[in-house]
N, C-alpha and C positions, 0 to 999 in steps of 0.2 A: 505494499499498500504506500502511495506516495504522500510525503507530509506536505501540507499546504497551509497557507494562511486562510483565515475565515474569508469566505466568498470568493477566493482566487479560483479562477478559471484556468484550465490547462487546454491548450490546443495542440494538437500534433499535425504538422503540415509535411506531406510528401511532395518533393518537388520544390522545396522552398528556396533552393539556391538558383532556380532559373529566373527568367526575365520577370513573369508575372508573380513568382513566388516571393521575391524580395519585398515587393509592395504589400503583398498579403502579410508577410511576417511583420513589416514595419507597422502596418494598421493595427495588427493584433497587439503589439508591444505598446503602442500608445494607448491601447485601452487598459493596459496593466495586466494583460493575460501573461501567463507563463507559457512560453512557445517551444515546442519540442521540433527541430528540424530534422526529419527522418531522411537520411542520406546514406548512400554507399561510401561517401568520402567526407567524413566530419570535418576534417582538416579544410576542405574547400568551402565550408559554410561557416568559417571562423569570421569572415567579414560581416555576418549578420548579427554578431553578438553585441556590438555598440548601438543596435537599434533599440536596445532596451536597457534596463538597470543591470547591476552586476548579477549573473546568474538567471536572469529572466529569460533570455533567449539561449537555448542550448542544443547544439548539434549533437544528435545521436545515431549511432549506426543502424541502418535497417536496409534491407534488400528486398524489394517488392517481388522477387522470385522465391523468398525463403519464408515459410509460415512462422517460424519461431521469432524471427527478428520482428516481423511486422506486428505479431501479437504482442511482443514485449513492449513496443513503442507506443501502441495505441492504448496500453492498459491504463486505467484510471483518468482518461481523457474525458473532457466535456465535449469537445469538438474535434473532428477529423476532417481534413482537407486533402484531397489527391489532385495535385497539379501535373503529374507525371505524364510527359508526352514526348514524342519524337517525330520529325519530319521525314526521316529516311532510316532505313534498316541498315545495321552494320554488326556483323558478328552476331552474338547472342541478343543484342538489342533489337528485337523484332517487334513489329506491331502486335503480333499476337502475344508475345511475352509481357509487353508493357501496357498496351492499350486494353487488352482482354484480360489475360491471366492475372497481371498485376492489380488491375482495377478490382477484379473480383476478390483477390486476396485480402486487399485492403478493406472492402466492404465486409467482408465474411468475418474478419477479426473484429472490425468495429461493432458489427452486430452481437458477435459472442461476447464482447467486453461490455456491452450495455451502453455504449457511447450514444448520448441523446441525439447528436445532430452530425450529419455527414454531407459535405458538398464535393461533387466530383465535376472536374472540368473536362468537357468533351469539346466539339466544335461545330459551328455551322456547316451543314453539308453531310453530317453523320447520317449514313443510309446504307441499309443492308444490301441494296441492289446497286450501289454506286460502283463505277468503273474503277475508282482509285482505291488500292488496298488500304490506304489511310483512313478514307471515309468509312469504309465497311468495318475496319477494326474499331473505329470509334463508336459506330452504331453497336457493335457486338459487345463493346465494353459497357455502354449504357444499360443494355439489357442484363448483363451480369450484375451491374450494380444494382439495379431495381430488383432483381430476384432475391439478393442476398440482404438488402437494406431498402425496403419499399419506400420509407419516408425520406430518402436521399433527395437532396436538391441538385439537379444537373443543370450546368451552365455552358452554354454554347457560343463562344465568342466568335466574331469575324476576325479579320487581320487585327492584331493588336499592335498599337503604337505607343512610342514612349521613348525617353532618352537611350535605353539599351536595346531598342528593337533591332530586328535583322531584316527590316524591310525597307524603310526610308534610308536608314543608314548605309544598307548595301548599295542602293542606286545612286545616293548621293555621292559615296566613294567612288563608284564606277564613273560618275560624271567628271571627276576630276582628270582623269586620263583617257577618257574615251569620248570622241567626236559625236557619238551616236548612242542612244538607248535603245534596247530592243523592245518591240511590241509584239508579243506572240500572238499570232492569229489577228493582228491588227489592234489588239489592245481593247478589245469591246467587252471583255469580261467584267462584270459588275463586283464592287466590294463596298462594304460598309465599315470601314475601319473604326475601332472603338479604343479610347484611351485607357491605358493599363491602370491608371488610377481608378477609373470607374469599374474596370474589371475587379480590382481588389475591394472595392466598396460592395460590389455585387456579391462577393464571396461573404463578407461579413453581414450583409443583409440576408442571405440565404441561411446563415447560422442563426441570426437573430428573430426573424419573422416567422411566427406559426403559420401564416398563410402561405408561406413558400414551400411547405413540407410536402415532399412527393412530387414536386413540379418541375418542369423543365423550361428554362429561360433562354431565349436568343438574344444575344448582347451585340448590339450594332450602335454606331454612332449616329449623329443626327441627319447625316447626308450620305446618299449613295453616289459613287463615282465610278466611272470605267477606269481600267488600268491606265489608259491613256491619260485621263485626266488626272489621275494621282501623279503621273510622271510630270505633267505640266505644273502641278501644285508644287511639287518638290523643287523643280527647277526655278520657279518664281521665288520660293522661300530663299534659295541659296544664290540668286542672281546669276545664274548661268544659263547660256543659250545652247542647247543641244538638239541635234536633229533626233526625231523619233521614228526609227525604221521598222517597218512591218517584217516579221519573220513568219512566213507560212508554216502551218502545223507540221507538214512533212519535213521541212528543214529543222524545226524545233525538235522533232522527235530524233532526227539524226544527231543533233547537238547533244540531247538529253542522254542518248545511249554513251556517248563518249564522257560526257561531264559526270555521268553516274558512277564512272569508274574511280574517280578522285576520292581521296580519304575524307574530305568534306565537301561533298558534291553541291555546287550552287544550283542544279537542276537535275531532276531524275525523271523517269518515264512516268512515275507515280505522281509525282508533282504536276507533271505536264497534263496528265488526265485530270487532275483537280481543276486546272486551269480553264477546263471546257464548260465548267458549271459556275454560274453566278454565285457568289459568297456574300448573300444578303438575308436579312430577317425575313422569315416566311410570314405571309398574310396570316394573321390571327394569332401568331405566336405571342407568348407572354415575353415581355422586354424588360430593359432597364427601368422603365417608368412604373412597371408593376412591382418593382422593388424598391421604388421611392427615390430613383436616381435620375436626374437629368443629365443626358450625354454630353459630353464635351466635344466641341468642334475642333476638327484637326487643325484648321487655321490658326487657332489661338496657341496650340502646344507646339507645332512644328518649328517655328521660329526659336523657340527656347533651346534647341538641342541641335538643330541643323546649322546653325550659323556658322560653326566651325569649317563648313564645307565651302564657305564663301571664298571668292577671289581675295587672297590676303589674310584669311581666317576670320574668326568671330569678331576680332577688334578693329576690321577694316571699315573705315567710314563710320557716321554716325546716323545714317538713314536706314530705313527698311530696306531691305534687299530686293533688288529688282525693280524699285520704284523711283529712286532719285539717283540712280548711278547706272552706268551702262553694263550689261552682261558681257562677259568675256567671249 
């Protein structure tokens, strides 16, 4: 039995060292909760400890492929959050192992331990009939979680943006060295990017709100953009002028075959399949507003972290990028 202060809450977070996870851990620590960061590499989670008081945030070893370690880390928890996810497979880190079997193991352990609340992060587009294995595995993981823990709250975000994101940062960095940015299939696929801070707030709302129990929420920002529009927005923010070049699906497939062989592939065949489907909140879905959260506009947040990609860096000039100075 874990010793705790009167009225102290204990939250266990799987995937707490990731992009979304660090914001969730920080939000929990600000509430005064004790946070266990369940991870295969506790040393890599040490950067999270200053988010709370001494001893408030504690990295603890757990492997979602191992029943005993998962059971140990969720014991005595008031809340469990599973944020574990991958965009491509490598070795034993497969979609089946992490999105399905790992999700089931966490949910089953939380149910056996009598944990009152569980939030599971999935993704918009989760569909057992999807062409992409990623989306199929996310749907199967949701089903496994529901079977083990019927009251679980499932959150499905669209593309998540924020200072550490791998979307806008990637293409902004590419714009520094490339005269053109690729638009796969013409860049017509639609997205509804959601701010990482709003996703973290949604996690806590899912833990807090009785009316969220057993429900699925799709998390998107206030505006829908095509991929081409997102590239234009990013270029405006960083004040660069780059050509947007259409890459036909056939050529993109050839490129994905080659890029997928890299240790950290920037594009895989499975990700290419995902790009064929719009990534937006479905009609009639429960959303951020149902959790009491007003979504944040991308135009407000992007300048706060993309300025370092401007010509001359973040301190170049005093005016808004792309408005009062010429693009290179």
